[in-house]
C-alpha angles and dihedrals in degrees: 000000000000116000116262111250112245119243130227089257089057089054094053089055091063096099100190091050092049091049091054089045092057092045091053089048091060094038095050093046089052092048092050093049089049093050093048090049094048092048094049091040092054094046091049091052099044110010087216128138087199092059091049087055091048091058088061093044093050090054094046101049098062090040089055096045094047100037100096093043089048091053090053090050092049091053092050103042142047105291095203093056091049091055091048092051090050091053090049094052092049089051089053090052091052090048091051091051091047092053093044093049093046091050095044093244097119119123142151094270093054093051092049093045093052089046086062089054092050091051092051092050094050090053086071101030099057099053092040093054094044093048093045098059097066088056092059101052136039115263094251089056095051099093091054091043091053092049093046091047088052090050090056091044092053092045088057091045088054096045097040100059093035091052090043091052091051093046089054085075088068092043141279091270090063090056091053091047092052089051090054091053094049093047090052092053092048092050092050093050094051092047088058092050115120125195139142107285125182114186112237117245114265114255133162119268108248135162088256094056094043094048095040091104092054091051092047094054093043091057094051107064098189089055092044091050093049097049095040090050089059091048098053100032100048091036087063098034102044116114101166095111091056097051093096088056093047091047095049107029108022108029093026101223130132133232090303089059091049090053092052093046091049090049098045097083089051092054090060091040092051092051091049094046090054089053091048091048090057097034113023119199103263106167136040091011095160095053091043091053094052095045091049091056091049089053089051089057092050090053091052091054091051092048092048095056098036121110094179118093091211094049090047091052092049093048091051092046093052090047089055092053092050092048091051091060087053093048098049096045093044098046095044091048092051096046096046093050096046125082113232094246089064102035093102094053094042091046089050091056089046089051089056089059092045092047092048092050091051115026096028088041089057090054091048090051092049093047096048091043089056088056104032103020124252095284094051091047095052096043094047090048093050092052089049091053091054091050092050093049092051092045091054090065087070101029094052108026091162088062095043090050095045107126102185134024094232121057115240094258090055093058097057 
């Protein structure tokens, strides 16, 4: 007889998973507050779109250089402890910025230097978190777990920037202090996490073992198509780095407006993740993924040309919902098709694509905005995203024709 599909109530009874969920809630909220503060802090210091782009580049470069090594480390060591250490280091970065700002020692070089540290930490945090979740729930529960994790993530992305924007009223130092507190709570929760852990057998570090994740993804075209789609589409369509410019110079709002703009995509993403938690995508997943990315591009075009704060918020919210469909399908597809012994390395490669589509996308947005202006940068990127999504129907037919997330042998 076929296995009975688990319900949402079954998922909430998985205590280790729920503990990690709460920890990620605090950690992500802290990270979002920290990113909003650094972006506004940099623009206040320099008034330069180029420097805003550099913040993203400085986070991306170490994440890229360390990603494959990080994946190997995640597959060989306790994943929970790795996540806890990452939260602790990010808390230390927020504390350093708090002290520097309070003492009047903040400058452009400090912000860029600590951005490098954040990028290095996330090289380890992202694959560790992604590879940890499948150890905490049964395989049949993983699609719901991924959607529910995304719901919590988006809730934190909404609350973090919005709270950060409100705390700016009390001063930038208060934002940094709140980030320190949230990172400390997240670290403590993960350190108390208990799950079955079997140390991996010791084997020498070679190019073959480090690049095993790359080889794994390359041989599975639906997975390659899904992760590369996120790389090229969001690389072109991302406008996060330019939000301080839109808030201050185009839509004429202050820090509170920046917080709302930063949170708007997460509002749509949260709504969509709640829907996907209750009703996961079960059929035509490949076509759904590609159309969702095309919709994301359309939203970026609307946001780029909008001069209305309300229209801009709606466009960003819809883009967040479309992107959430992409995230849940892609991450579940990758985790279900990867054996546990390789999840760290495969997740590390996936994190390169995610990092490129975000941090490198921020640099691309800043660079093109310096040449074409912010509106030209966002509109051109949105059009490029639509073109990529449509092209992937032909470049990766196995992805476009994928009917279900799990292959038939995984559903037995």
